[in-house]
N, C-alpha and C positions, 0 to 999 in steps of 0.2 A: 602336711603336718609340720608346723614350725619347729625349727631346730635350735638347740642351745649352741650349736657350733656356727661360727661365721663362715662365709664363703658359699653356703647353701642358700638358695632362694626359699626352700622350705616346702615346696608343693610339687606333687606329681599328678598330672591330669590324665584322666582316661576319657578318650574321645570315641564315641560310637558314630561312625560315618552314616550308617543306615538311618538311625533315628535323629541324627544331628544333635545328640545330647552330650553333655560334658559333666563329669563328676570327678571328685578328688580320689586318688588312689592312696591308701595309707602307706606311709613310709616313715619309719621311726629312727631315732638317733642310734639305737642299737644296730639297726641295719646299716646306717651310715658308717659306723665303726667297723662292721664286718665286711662291707662291700664297697665302701668309699663313694663310688659314682660311676659314670660312663658305662662302658661295656660290661663291667661286672655287676653294676646295678641292673642293667638290662637283662643280664643272664639270670639274676635272681628272680626278677619279675616273670620272665618267661619260664623259668624252672617250675614255678608255682602253677603255671597254666598249661604247658605243653605235655601231652601224654605220649607222643610218638605216632599218633594217628593223623595229625594235621598235614595238609598239603600246602605248598607255597601259595597256590592260587585258590584260597578258600577264606571264608569270613573268619575262621578260627585262627588264622595266621596273624597274630598281633605283631605290629611293627612298633618298636620302641626307639624313640629319639632321645638320647640322654646326654647331658653335659657332665663335666667334672666339677668338683668343688673349687678348684683353683681358677676356673674361668671367671674373669672379671676382677681378680685380685691383683693383677699386675705382674704375676709370676711369669717368667720368660716362656714364650711360646705356649701359652695356655688357652688358646682360642679354639681348641678342638671339640668336636661333638661326635657322637657315635650313633649309627643306625643299625639295629639288630632285628632279625626276623628269620623265619625259615626261608632258605634260599631256593629260588626256582632252578638254579643251575646245579646245585648239589643235593637238594632235598633234605638238608640238615640245618641246624642252627648256624647262622653266619652273622658276621657284623662287618660294617664298613665305616672307616673313620674319615673325617672331613675337617678342613680348616675353614677359613672365611670368618664371617662375623655372626652367623646365625645363632651359635651357642651363646655368645655374649648377649645378644638381644633377647634370647629366650630367658636368660637369667634376669635381665632387666625387667622383663614382664612379670617375673615372680615365679618362674617354673624351672625345676631341675630336669624334668623329663616329660615327654608326651607319650602316652600309650594310644596307638591308633588301631582300632578294631573295626570289623565289619566291612561294608562296601557301600559306596555312594550310589544313590539313585540318579543315574546319569553321570555327568562329569562335573566335578566341583574343584574349587580352590578355597583354602581356609585362611582367613585373616584373623590374627590375634592381636588385640590392643589391650594391654594390661589384663583386666578381668573379663574382657569382652571377646567372645568367639563367634565369628560371623562366617557362615557358609555362602559362597557365591557360585553362581553358575559359571562353568569354565568353558562355555561354548566358544568364545572368541579366543581363548588361550590354547584350546586343544588343537594340536597339529603344528604348533609353533616350535621353532628351535629354542634351545635354552637361553640363548642371548636375546632373542626376540621376546621370550616370556619374561625375562628379568626386566627388560625395558618397559613392557606393558604393565608389569606389576607396579613399577614406580609411578606410572601414569594413573593407574586405577586407584592406588592408595593415596596418591598425592604426597608421598613421602620420599625423602632422600636418605635419611639415616635410619635404616631399619634392616632387619634380617629377612632373608628369603632363600628358599630352595625350590627346585622344580625338576621335573623330568622332561626329556625331549621325546621325539618320535620313537626312539628305541624303547623307552619305557611304555609309551602308549600302545605299541605293537607287541609288547611282551617278549622282547628279545631277552633271552635267559641271562645275559650279562649286562643289562641296562644299568646305567649309573644314575645317581642323583647329583645335581649340580647346584652349588651355592657360591656365588661371587667368583665364578671361574674355577672354583675348587671342586673336586669330585669326590663323592663317596662312591668310588668307582667299582669296587669289587663285589662279587657275589650276587648281583642282580637285584639290589634293593629298589632300583628304578622300576623294574618290572612288577614288583610287589605293589608299589604305589599305583602303577598303571592299571593293574587288575582291579585295585580298589577304586579306581576312577578319580583319584586325587592328583590333580596336575601340579599343585603348588601350595606352599604354606608361607605366609609372611608373618612377621612378629615384630612388635614395637612395644616398649615399656618405659615406665618412668620411675621405677623403683631403684633405690640405692643398693649398692653391694658393699657390705661392711667387711673389714678384716679384724681379727682378734686384737693384735697389737700393731698399730699402724707404724710406730717408730721402728720396732724390730723388723717388721716385714719390709719396710722401705730399705733399711740398711742391709738386710739379707739379700734382697733382690739386686741391689747395687753391686754387692760383692759377687753374686752369682753371674750377673751380666758381664762383669769384668773377666771372670773366669772363662766364660764361653767365648768372649771375644779374643782371649789370649790363647785359645786352644787351636791346634793346627787344623782340626776338622771343622769345628763349629765357628771358628773365627777367621779361617782362611779359605779352605777348600770349598765349603758350601756357599759362603757369600760370593766367592769369586766365580765359581762355575756351576754351582748347584750340584745336584746328584749326578748330573751329566759328566762331572769331572772324574767319575769312577771308571769311565769307559776304558781309558788307557791302562789303568791298573788292572782291570779285569782282563784285558788283552794280554798283558805281561804275565799274568798268572793262569792263563788258559781257562778263565771263568766266563768268557763272553759268549753267551748263547748265539750260535751261528748255524744257519741252515737247519732249522728245526732241531736244535740241540745235537746235531750230528757231530759238531766240533765246538771247541772252546776258544778259537781264534778266527779272526776275519782279516784277510790280507789288506783290505781297504778300510780298516777300522778308523783311521785318521779322518776319513771323510765324514764320519758320523760321530766324532768324538766331542767331548765337552770343550776342548780347545777350539775346534772348528766352529762350534756354536758360539763361543765367547768372542772369538776374533772377527767373525763375519756377520753374525746375525743378532747377537744380544744387544738390545738397546739400553736396558738398565735392569736392575734387580729390585725386588721388593719382597714383602712377606705378609703373612697373615696378621691379623690384629694383635698387637703386642708382641710381635716376633722380634727376637734379637738376632737370629741367624740370617734371616732374609735370603732364603735359597731360591725363590722364584725367579725364573728368567723371563723377561718380557721381550717379545720379538714382534716383527711386523709381518702380518699375513693379510692379503687382500686390502692393503693400505690401512689396516687397523692394528693398534698396539694390543697384543693379546698374550696370554700366558704361553710360554714356550714349553717344549717337551722336557720331562724329567727322564732320568736314566732308563726306567723300564720301557717307556715309549720309544726312546732313541734307539735302544738295542733291539727291541722286539719288532719294531717297524723298520729297523735298519739291518744290522748284521744277520738277524735270524731269518730275514727274507732275502738275504743277499742284495739288499737295497743300498746303493752307494750315494743316493741323492738325498742329502740332508734337507734340502728345500721341500722335497715331497713329504718328509717326516714332519716338518713344521706345519704344512698344510693339512696333513692327515690328523695330526694332534688337535688342531683347531676344529676340524670337521667332526672328530669324535666327540669333543666337548659340546659342540652345537647339537649334535644328534643325541647325545646322552649315551655314549658307548664306553665301556671299559676297554682301554687300549690294550691291556695285558691279555685278557681273554680273547678279544677280537683278533689281535695280531697272531697269537698262538694258534687259534683256530684256522686262520688263513694259512699259516705255515704248514699245519697238518694237511690242509686241503691241497696245497702245492705238492707235497710229497705223495699224497694219495693219487693225485693226477699223474705224477711222474711214474708211479709204480703201476698204473692202470687200474687202480681200485675204484676210482670215481673220476670219470672224465668231466672236468669242470672248467678247463681252460686256464686255470691259474698256474703260473710258473715262477720258480725262484728267479730273482733278478729282473723280472718284468713287472713293474709296479705302477705303470702309467694308468692302469685301469682301476686302481684301488679306491679313488674317490667315488667312482660309480658303485663299486662293491660295497663300500661303507653305506652309501645311500640305500642300496638294495637290502642290506642287512637290517638297517633301522626301519625300513618300510616293509620288510619281509617280501621282497620281490625276487622271482627267479631263484638262482642258487643262494641268494641272500637269505631266503626263507629257511634253508637248511643250515647255512653258516650261523644263523641266529641261535641255533641249539647248542653250540659249543662242541669242542673236540671229542669229549667222551661219548656223547650220543652219536656223533657222526662215525666214530670208529666202531661203535657197536653195530651200526647199520651197514657200513661198507667194508669193515676190516681195518687193519692197521692200528690195532690197539698198542702194539709195542712201541710205536712212535707218536702216540697221542700223549702229549707232555702235560699231564695233569696229576693231581692227587685228590681223591674223593670228588672228582668232577670239576675242581677249580684249577685252571691252568697255572703253571709255575711262573714265577718272576724271572728276571733276566739272568740270574746267576746260574751257570752250568755247574751242577753239583759234583760231577765226577772228579773235580779238582778241589773240592771243599766238602768232604763227606759229612761233616757235622751239619752243614747247611742242607745236605740231602736228607739226613734224618729229620731235620726240622720241617722240611716240605712234607714228608710222609706223615708225621704225627700231628701236624698243626690241625687245630680243631676245625677251622673253616676250609681246609684243603691246602692246595699248593701255594702257601703264602710265606714270603721271606720274613716278614715281621712277626706274625703269629707263630712262625717256625723258630723264632729266637735269634735269627740273624747271626749265627755262629761264624758266617763267612768273614765277619769283621776281625775275627781272631785267626782266620785261615788264609789270609792274603791281602785283605783290604784295610788292615790297620796293623795288626801283628801278623806273624807268619809261622804259626805253631803247627808244624807238620800237617798239612791239609789232607793227607791221605790216610793217616792213622785213625782208627776208631777209638783209640784210648782217650778217655776223659770226655769224649764228645757228647755222650748221653747226659752226663751231669752238667756240663757246660750249657748244653741246649736247654735243659730244664731251668737252670738258674737264670739264664737270659730271658727265657719265655716269661717267667714269673715276674721279673723286674719290669719287663715291657708291658705286661698286663696291668701292673700297678700304675705305671706312668700313664697309660692310656685311660685308666679309671679316674685318675686325678684331673684329666682334661688337658694334658700336655702333649706336645709333639714328641714322637719317638726320637727325633734327632737330638734332643737334649741328652739322650743316653750315650751318644757318641763320645761325650766328654768323660765317660766313666774311665776310659783308658788314659792314664796319666800322660801329660804332654811329653815328659822325658822319654817315654817309650816310643812315641811316634815321630818325634823330631829327629831322632838318629836311628833309623831302621837297621843300620849296620853296626851300631854301637855295641859294646860289650854287654851293657845292661839289657838291651832289647833282645839280643841273641840269646842271652841267658834265660830270659823269660820265655822266649819261643821254645827253647829246648826243654824247659822245666814244665810248661803247662800240660803236656800230655801225661805227665806223671802226678798231676794234682787232682785226679778224679776223686780220690778219697776225701780230700779237703772240701771240694765242692759238694760231695755227697753229705758230708757232715753239716754244712750250711743248709742244704736243702732239707735234710731230715730234722734238724733242730734249729730252725730260724730264730726262735724266741730267745736263744742263748746269745744272740747278737743284738743286744739292746744298746746299740751305739748309733751314732750319726757320723758318717764318713765325710770328709771334706770334698771328695770327688763325686759324691752322690748327694746333691743339694736338695733333692725332692722331699726327703723326710723332714728337714728343718723348716722348709717353707710351710708344710702342713701344720706344724706346731705353731708357728708365728701367725700365719694368716687365718687358720681355722680354729686354733685353740684346742686341737685334738691331739691327744698323746700319740706320738709316732716315733719310731726308730727303724733302723734297717731291718731288723727281724720281723717286726709287725708288717712292714711294707712288703717284704718278700712273701710273707704268709698270706696277705690279702691277694697278691698276684696268684699264688698257688690255689687259693680258694676259688678265685674266678675261673682259672684255667680248668680246674678239676670239675667245677660245676658245669661248664660248657660241655666237657667230655661226658658227664653224667647225662645231660639232656640228649646228646647225640647217640648215646647207647640206647635210648628209648626208640630211636629211629633206625636201629640195627647196626650202628657203628661198633666195630671191634678191631682186633689186631689184623684181621683179614683186609680191612679197608685202609690200614696204614701202609700204603705201598706206593711205589714209583713205577713208571713204565720200564720194560726190560731194557730199553736202550740205555738207561742210566744205571741199572743194577747188574746187567749181564754182559754188556759190551764195553770193553775198556776204551776210554777216549784215545789213548795211545796204544795201538796194537802191540807195541813192544814192551809195554809196562802194565802187567795185569792188575796192579793196585789202583789204576785210574778208573775205577768204577765204585759205586756206592755199596759198601758192605752192610746193607740195611738190616738184615735179620739179626746180625750180631749186635748192632747198636740198639735195636728195638728191645731186645730182651733186657739189656742193662737199663734202658730208659724206663721200662715198665716197673722194674724193681725200684729205681730211684724215686718214681712218683708214688709208689705204694699202690700200683694197679696189679691185677692178677695177670697170668700168662696170656690171657685173651684180651688184654688192654682195657679191662673194666675196673674202675676204682673200687677198692675193697670197702667193706663196711667200716673197718677200722680207720681207714683214711678219711672217709666221709665224716665219721664221728669226730676225729681229731680236728678237722677243718670246720666243724659245726655246720656242715651242709645238711645233715639230717638230724 
């Protein structure tokens, strides 16, 4: 349905794999104003379809690939797209975000989103050329690695400039945490690759010739120029990320005891320097690059098997490094490349292996895996992707393994999704975020409060004060950013340069001391966002929506859109049985102090949860109230 707003392609297509039919799914401007795009758009579509009875591996599990309205407008770091469906790993609604160029090309073909339903008869790949949808037999592609598949798709289409995504052997063999790969970028988390594998869809290519218009070209160009300058002048987006990528956080995490080590038994690794961002930059980084239209350019390019490939990001470096007591950074580079080729999520895969190492050590499951002995991991990765030997069990994830063999207290997940690399006992707000995140143990969907608890600011990381309201505010902002089609890294610049440039300065120390006492202020913003009908110079996202889309936007509306999306995802998951009981962490993190001499070094989860539910307008069981749903126009 054509939009009066610029930025949108104007059409959402519903694709039935069984009948190989395509039709348009209605999507109005009123819905664009309420849900913006991306993962919130996907949540609305799925909210209208899902009843709570659907299984991940079923024809009723719709998979939605959605772009944001800023994709293709030239806005900084706006080439992201989202994949949402019921996750085979968690059994609830989940989403996975990806960079690359697929979203841009989908918009060029004239589509804001694709709804993929049903199941292929046999194995197929889908080619989209403007208004043409062509189903091809995927016999020659099935069984290939993602790199091989990408190359073959170029040959089969005869194109060089086009969008593509595919699954690897892990998706084909229904590994619960299989990824979708696009241009070496991964929609890595929650097993979306396995959903496509069950549906029998190996790949999608897209190419289009349509133009993407902006509302006010002159104001948009001027605004983007100003925003790019701001990002380049910021210590995080202009220095740390371009110079070392996310890997540059390893040393800071070590200093603050946030570095997941030995299956989260500790927060520091004595050989952290061997797997640090500095080691990666000095010895292995060839150059850096970024997604289409990216200003930050955080990607590290390294050489593996005489090929220039994407290097590991922070999560991979830590979880395949310190968390396994692996001191060999070269093995991490190789495993990162292998995981991408096989289509494996490195976070869930590495965490599951760490659990298995500890289970073996404790005699719960004799599997031969040991901390510090990682020479056999390439074989283990292959076995997981092809479900051979112990790989068949490791492919199920840590939650299911702990339910089978025991060891639930050290299975490091929430709602079945393994945690990211930040050890939360020294950043309790991050611990809350892991527990309440809609898709499970995710640092981004959890709000990334750790940036205020040691990795940007240092606002008393052990206190629960203000952490619930801070978590909600950050979650809603990040939901809105994702819905617009932009990279979450643009949010790093929300923290003024003056606070980060002098961490020991009077101003920064004052803010750190004051933040735990500002829960009431953040609660007021969260409760009455529409009162903040302003545009702040440090939050550029609202201004670009006005200039590029011609849509009325301010900070309050933006936060409310994020809250609407977040609450709608929670509503869907309550249909699948999610409640306060599921918002939990393993006992290792809530009951065992990281420092035996400091009882505060554990996550006071229940205290923060009660405050968090009140802040969100959910009841004591973590269910959104009718009043909240009505206020957000969800029902």
